[in-house]
MARVEX-655294 format. One record per residue: x, y, z negated of N, C-alpha, C in turn; residue number from 0. Coordinates in steps of 0.05 Angstrom, whole numbers, plus 5000, padded with zeros to 4 digits. Example, Ala and Ser with C-alpha at 12.3 -4.5 7.8 and 13.67 -1.06 7.14 Angstrom:
BEGIN
LOFI  nxx  nyy  nzz caxx cayy cazz  cxx  cyy  czz  nr
LOFI 5264 4886 4844 5246 4910 4844 5264 4934 4844   0
LOFI 5257 4955 4858 5273 4979 4857 5258 5001 4843   1
This chain:
BEGIN
LOFI  nxx  nyy  nzz caxx cayy cazz  cxx  cyy  czz  nr
LOFI 3509 2221 4578 3521 2196 4586 3528 2180 4563   0
LOFI 3525 2154 4563 3532 2135 4544 3553 2117 4550   1
LOFI 3575 2116 4538 3597 2100 4545 3601 2077 4525   2
LOFI 3606 2054 4533 3611 2028 4516 3636 2018 4521   3
LOFI 3653 2009 4503 3676 1993 4507 3676 1968 4493   4
LOFI 3685 1948 4503 3689 1922 4492 3719 1915 4491   5
LOFI 3728 1906 4467 3755 1904 4461 3757 1875 4449   6
LOFI 3776 1858 4460 3781 1833 4447 3807 1830 4433   7
LOFI 3804 1821 4407 3831 1817 4392 3835 1787 4380   8
LOFI 3857 1781 4370 3861 1757 4359 3867 1758 4330   9
LOFI 3851 1743 4317 3853 1741 4286 3868 1714 4282  10
LOFI 3884 1716 4255 3899 1695 4245 3885 1691 4217  11
LOFI 3874 1666 4208 3863 1658 4186 3881 1638 4175  12
LOFI 3892 1644 4152 3909 1626 4133 3891 1610 4114  13
LOFI 3895 1584 4116 3874 1570 4101 3896 1550 4082  14
LOFI 3888 1552 4056 3905 1535 4036 3886 1517 4023  15
LOFI 3873 1500 4038 3853 1482 4023 3868 1457 4014  16
LOFI 3855 1444 3994 3872 1421 3980 3867 1396 3998  17
LOFI 3878 1393 4019 3879 1370 4036 3898 1349 4021  18
LOFI 3892 1326 4019 3906 1305 4010 3930 1297 4031  19
LOFI 3953 1287 4015 3978 1285 4030 3974 1264 4052  20
LOFI 3956 1245 4051 3954 1225 4073 3933 1233 4090  21
LOFI 3922 1254 4092 3904 1265 4109 3919 1271 4136  22
LOFI 3908 1257 4156 3922 1261 4184 3918 1293 4193  23
LOFI 3940 1297 4207 3942 1327 4218 3921 1332 4235  24
LOFI 3912 1313 4252 3886 1316 4268 3861 1324 4251  25
LOFI 3856 1313 4230 3833 1318 4211 3839 1345 4202  26
LOFI 3864 1351 4191 3866 1379 4178 3860 1399 4200  27
LOFI 3869 1396 4225 3865 1415 4246 3833 1421 4253  28
LOFI 3821 1396 4251 3792 1397 4258 3778 1412 4234  29
LOFI 3784 1406 4210 3770 1421 4189 3778 1448 4188  30
LOFI 3804 1455 4194 3816 1478 4189 3800 1500 4212  31
LOFI 3796 1490 4237 3781 1503 4257 3752 1511 4246  32
LOFI 3740 1491 4239 3711 1497 4227 3709 1514 4203  33
LOFI 3731 1513 4185 3730 1530 4162 3734 1557 4169  34
LOFI 3755 1563 4187 3762 1590 4196 3741 1603 4209  35
LOFI 3726 1590 4226 3703 1598 4242 3682 1606 4223  36
LOFI 3675 1590 4207 3654 1596 4184 3660 1620 4171  37
LOFI 3685 1621 4160 3694 1644 4142 3693 1671 4161  38
LOFI 3701 1672 4180 3702 1694 4198 3674 1704 4205  39
LOFI 3655 1682 4216 3628 1691 4221 3612 1702 4197  40
LOFI 3620 1689 4173 3604 1699 4150 3610 1726 4145  41
LOFI 3636 1732 4145 3648 1764 4140 3634 1781 4158  42
LOFI 3635 1771 4186 3626 1795 4204 3595 1796 4204  43
LOFI 3583 1772 4198 3553 1775 4197 3544 1794 4174  44
LOFI 3555 1792 4153 3547 1811 4129 3555 1840 4133  45
LOFI 3574 1844 4146 3585 1873 4147 3586 1886 4178  46
LOFI 3589 1871 4196 3593 1885 4223 3578 1865 4242  47
LOFI 3553 1868 4246 3537 1853 4266 3546 1856 4296  48
LOFI 3560 1878 4300 3566 1882 4329 3594 1866 4336  49
LOFI 3606 1855 4314 3628 1839 4320 3623 1809 4321  50
LOFI 3632 1793 4340 3627 1765 4342 3652 1750 4350  51
LOFI 3653 1725 4348 3674 1705 4358 3664 1698 4387  52
LOFI 3680 1701 4405 3674 1696 4432 3693 1673 4443  53
LOFI 3714 1666 4429 3730 1642 4441 3731 1620 4421  54
LOFI 3743 1599 4427 3744 1577 4412 3767 1579 4395  55
LOFI 3765 1567 4368 3789 1572 4350 3811 1552 4360  56
LOFI 3835 1558 4355 3858 1544 4362 3877 1540 4340  57
LOFI 3884 1515 4331 3901 1513 4310 3929 1515 4324  58
LOFI 3949 1533 4310 3974 1535 4319 3995 1521 4303  59
LOFI 3987 1515 4279 4010 1500 4260 3995 1490 4236  60
LOFI 4004 1465 4229 3993 1451 4207 4023 1448 4192  61
LOFI 4023 1462 4165 4047 1456 4146 4040 1441 4122  62
LOFI 4057 1424 4115 4054 1407 4090 4077 1412 4072  63
LOFI 4076 1419 4048 4097 1424 4030 4098 1396 4015  64
LOFI 4117 1379 4023 4114 1352 4011 4129 1351 3984  65
LOFI 4141 1372 3973 4149 1374 3949 4131 1385 3929  66
LOFI 4109 1397 3938 4088 1407 3919 4077 1383 3907  67
LOFI 4073 1383 3880 4060 1364 3866 4029 1368 3868  68
LOFI 4015 1344 3873 3989 1347 3875 3977 1348 3848  69
LOFI 3956 1364 3841 3942 1367 3818 3916 1371 3818  70
């Protein structure tokens, strides 16, 4: 007898990309979704082909540190 189980989990990907201060939050969210999906897919494709993304990425929060100097 062969038994197979499918389990769904939620991942959190924290991105600290150098978005410019005047970049709209909507653009940050759009780019963050795409970047997170690419990172996770690349990680899984190279090491765990039996794991895949099945849902759409969702941005929960965009935080800007306005005191951080740009450099």
